[in-house]
N, CA, C and O of each residue as an XYZ file, in Angstrom:
288
protein
N     -11.554     -2.965     17.139
C     -11.003     -2.410     15.918
C     -12.112     -2.213     14.892
O     -13.176     -2.828     14.968
N     -11.838     -1.360     13.954
C     -12.797     -1.109     12.898
C     -12.908     -2.339     12.004
O     -11.925     -3.056     11.821
N     -14.090     -2.593     11.445
C     -14.239     -3.756     10.556
C     -13.257     -3.742      9.393
O     -12.768     -4.797      8.990
N     -12.957     -2.563      8.844
C     -12.007     -2.475      7.735
C     -10.637     -2.983      8.158
O      -9.984     -3.716      7.416
N     -10.208     -2.594      9.342
C      -8.899     -3.019      9.834
C      -8.887     -4.530     10.038
O      -7.915     -5.194      9.678
N      -9.949     -5.077     10.610
C     -10.013     -6.518     10.811
C      -9.885     -7.268      9.494
O      -9.323     -8.362      9.446
N     -10.401     -6.681      8.439
C     -10.353     -7.321      7.126
C      -8.938     -7.351      6.546
O      -8.574     -8.318      5.878
N      -8.146     -6.326      6.786
C      -6.818     -6.281      6.168
C      -5.709     -6.853      7.055
O      -4.609     -7.095      6.560
N      -5.957     -7.072      8.333
C      -4.904     -7.548      9.233
C      -4.204     -8.813      8.748
O      -2.976     -8.876      8.821
N      -4.915     -9.817      8.261
C      -4.210    -11.030      7.835
C      -3.507    -10.908      6.477
O      -2.798    -11.828      6.069
N      -3.690     -9.812      5.792
C      -3.109     -9.657      4.461
C      -1.619     -9.315      4.519
O      -1.118     -8.807      5.521
N      -0.944     -9.603      3.439
C       0.490     -9.341      3.317
C       0.759     -7.837      3.339
O      -0.080     -7.037      2.926
N       1.947     -7.467      3.829
C       2.326     -6.049      3.825
C       2.515     -5.545      2.401
O       2.637     -4.340      2.178
N       2.541     -6.453      1.447
C       2.720     -6.070      0.049
C       1.546     -5.272     -0.510
O       1.664     -4.662     -1.572
N       0.404     -5.272      0.202
C      -0.734     -4.488     -0.288
C      -0.503     -2.994     -0.089
O      -1.184     -2.168     -0.697
N       0.459     -2.652      0.764
C       0.799     -1.255      1.017
C       1.950     -0.877      0.095
O       2.898     -1.646     -0.063
N       1.873      0.279     -0.503
C       2.903      0.748     -1.423
C       4.123      1.226     -0.630
O       4.272      2.416     -0.353
N       4.989      0.277     -0.273
C       6.160      0.576      0.535
C       7.377      0.812     -0.345
O       7.497      0.252     -1.435
N       8.275      1.651      0.150
C       9.560      1.805     -0.537
C      10.391      0.554     -0.262
O      10.069     -0.228      0.632
N      11.449      0.374     -1.026
C      12.339     -0.777     -0.812
C      12.926     -0.752      0.600
O      13.031     -1.791      1.252
N      13.301      0.421      1.059
C      13.886      0.559      2.399
C      12.877      0.149      3.479
O      13.228     -0.555      4.426
N      11.640      0.587      3.332
C      10.614      0.245      4.313
C      10.310     -1.248      4.296
O      10.206     -1.878      5.348
N      10.170     -1.805      3.113
C       9.881     -3.238      2.994
C      11.030     -4.064      3.571
O      10.795     -5.055      4.263
N      12.267     -3.660      3.292
C      13.438     -4.363      3.812
C      13.457     -4.320      5.341
O      13.698     -5.337      5.991
N      13.204     -3.150      5.906
C      13.208     -3.005      7.366
C      12.151     -3.899      8.000
O      12.410     -4.543      9.017
N      10.972     -3.940      7.412
C       9.914     -4.782      7.969
C      10.267     -6.261      7.843
O       9.983     -7.041      8.752
N      10.875     -6.653      6.742
C      11.302     -8.055      6.584
C      12.357     -8.415      7.623
O      12.338     -9.522      8.162
N      13.285     -7.490      7.914
C      14.295     -7.754      8.940
C      13.657     -8.031     10.296
O      14.191     -8.799     11.097
N      12.523     -7.407     10.547
C      11.826     -7.575     11.820
C      10.767     -8.677     11.748
O       9.929     -8.799     12.641
N      10.810     -9.478     10.677
C       9.883    -10.607     10.484
C       8.424    -10.175     10.401
O       7.532    -10.879     10.875
N       8.188     -9.021      9.801
C       6.823     -8.545      9.582
C       6.417     -8.980      8.178
O       6.942     -8.482      7.182
N       5.486     -9.903      8.119
C       5.015    -10.425      6.828
C       3.585     -9.981      6.544
O       3.228     -9.696      5.401
N       2.779     -9.926      7.586
C       1.371     -9.536      7.463
C       1.140     -8.220      8.179
O       1.937     -7.798      9.017
N       0.044     -7.587      7.833
C      -0.299     -6.310      8.465
C      -0.363     -6.466      9.987
O       0.118     -5.603     10.721
N      -0.950     -7.556     10.455
C      -1.100     -7.724     11.904
C       0.247     -7.847     12.611
O       0.337     -7.557     13.804
N       1.290     -8.269     11.906
C       2.628     -8.365     12.502
C       3.192     -6.998     12.877
O       4.097     -6.909     13.707
N       2.673     -5.948     12.283
C       3.167     -4.596     12.584
C       2.980     -4.285     14.062
O       3.748     -3.515     14.640
N       1.964     -4.880     14.673
C       1.699     -4.619     16.091
C       2.696     -5.309     17.012
O       2.633     -5.131     18.229
N       3.618     -6.097     16.453
C       4.627     -6.774     17.270
C       5.940     -6.002     17.318
O       6.869     -6.407     18.016
N       6.027     -4.891     16.582
C       7.251     -4.096     16.555
C       6.990     -2.723     17.143
O       5.843     -2.331     17.359
N       8.054     -2.007     17.396
C       7.926     -0.640     17.901
C       8.674      0.313     16.973
O       9.442     -0.106     16.108
N       8.433      1.580     17.173
C       9.135      2.603     16.389
C      10.636      2.512     16.617
O      11.417      2.671     15.680
N      11.040      2.260     17.848
C      12.475      2.170     18.125
C      13.098      0.939     17.469
O      14.279      0.965     17.124
N      12.325     -0.146     17.288
C      12.840     -1.300     16.541
C      13.233     -0.869     15.135
O      14.287     -1.257     14.632
N      12.396     -0.076     14.513
C      12.656      0.385     13.150
C      13.827      1.364     13.104
O      14.703      1.246     12.248
N      13.842      2.318     14.011
C      14.899      3.332     14.033
C      16.269      2.687     14.259
O      17.283      3.208     13.794
N      16.302      1.571     14.960
C      17.579      0.905     15.235
C      18.135      0.156     14.028
O      19.258     -0.345     14.087
N      17.388      0.068     12.952
C      17.883     -0.570     11.734
C      18.737      0.442     10.988
O      18.313      1.569     10.733
N      19.929      0.027     10.648
C      20.850      0.922      9.950
C      20.238      1.371      8.625
O      19.765      0.549      7.841
N      20.251      2.664      8.385
C      19.722      3.230      7.152
C      18.239      3.544      7.198
O      17.691      4.092      6.242
N      17.582      3.202      8.303
C      16.162      3.504      8.449
C      16.030      4.615      9.479
O      16.094      4.366     10.683
N      15.847      5.829      9.007
C      15.812      6.983      9.902
C      14.414      7.499     10.148
O      13.413      6.864      9.816
N      14.384      8.666     10.738
C      13.097      9.279     11.095
C      12.228      9.557      9.881
O      11.013      9.362      9.923
N      12.848     10.013      8.797
C      12.069     10.317      7.595
C      11.396      9.062      7.061
O      10.227      9.099      6.675
N      12.127      7.950      7.035
C      11.548      6.683      6.591
C      10.424      6.250      7.530
O       9.390      5.747      7.089
N      10.639      6.451      8.815
C       9.621      6.084      9.796
C       8.365      6.918      9.609
O       7.261      6.375      9.596
N       8.517      8.224      9.465
C       7.354      9.100      9.289
C       6.582      8.750      8.022
O       5.351      8.735      8.017
N       7.315      8.469      6.953
C       6.673      8.092      5.696
C       5.902      6.778      5.854
O       4.778      6.651      5.367
N       6.506      5.809      6.531
C       5.833      4.533      6.781
C       4.587      4.742      7.634
O       3.534      4.170      7.355
N       4.708      5.558      8.666
C       3.564      5.816      9.538
C       2.428      6.479      8.762
O       1.261      6.169      9.001
N       2.748      7.383      7.840
C       1.721      8.018      7.012
C       1.010      6.993      6.136
O      -0.213      7.024      6.004
N       1.777      6.090      5.541
C       1.185      5.065      4.681
C       0.286      4.124      5.479
O      -0.791      3.746      5.017
N       0.727      3.753      6.664
C      -0.073      2.869      7.508
C      -1.329      3.575      8.012
O      -2.383      2.954      8.145
N      -1.218      4.853      8.288
C      -2.363      5.633      8.773
C      -3.498      5.640      7.770
O      -4.664      5.725      8.155
N      -3.171      5.551      6.485
C      -4.222      5.483      5.453
C      -5.100      4.254      5.647
O      -6.256      4.243      5.222
N      -4.565      3.232      6.280
C      -5.310      2.003      6.553
C      -5.803      1.935      8.002
O      -6.388      0.934      8.416
N      -5.567      2.990      8.760
C      -6.005      3.025     10.146
C      -5.099      2.253     11.080
O      -5.535      1.822     12.147
N      -3.837      2.069     10.695
C      -2.889      1.279     11.459
C      -1.837      2.192     12.061
O      -1.342      3.106     11.401
N      -1.496      1.939     13.322
C      -0.458      2.709     14.004
C       0.610      1.755     14.535
O       0.301      0.678     15.046
N       1.859      2.167     14.407
C       2.964      1.391     14.970
C       3.028      1.707     16.454
O       3.023      2.877     16.834
N       3.088      0.672     17.308
C       3.188      0.945     18.750
C       4.464      1.715     19.085
O       5.460      1.634     18.366
N       4.417      2.455     20.182
C       5.597      3.204     20.623
C       6.614      2.218     21.078
O       7.704      2.604     21.499
């Protein structure tokens, strides 16, 4: 991984400017730190009621700014 990514992995997801819906969905999946994002999949998020494709795409764009991708 890139050194920048290694530096932010242990940090809270609160460093990312998430919407309430995105933050709620990640909390439901027990994602507290950036590195926890690698334990979930896109389908985990889509299966949360009220979290649709638009929310997923927006979250993926925000994470991409940090070089992070949600696993398939």
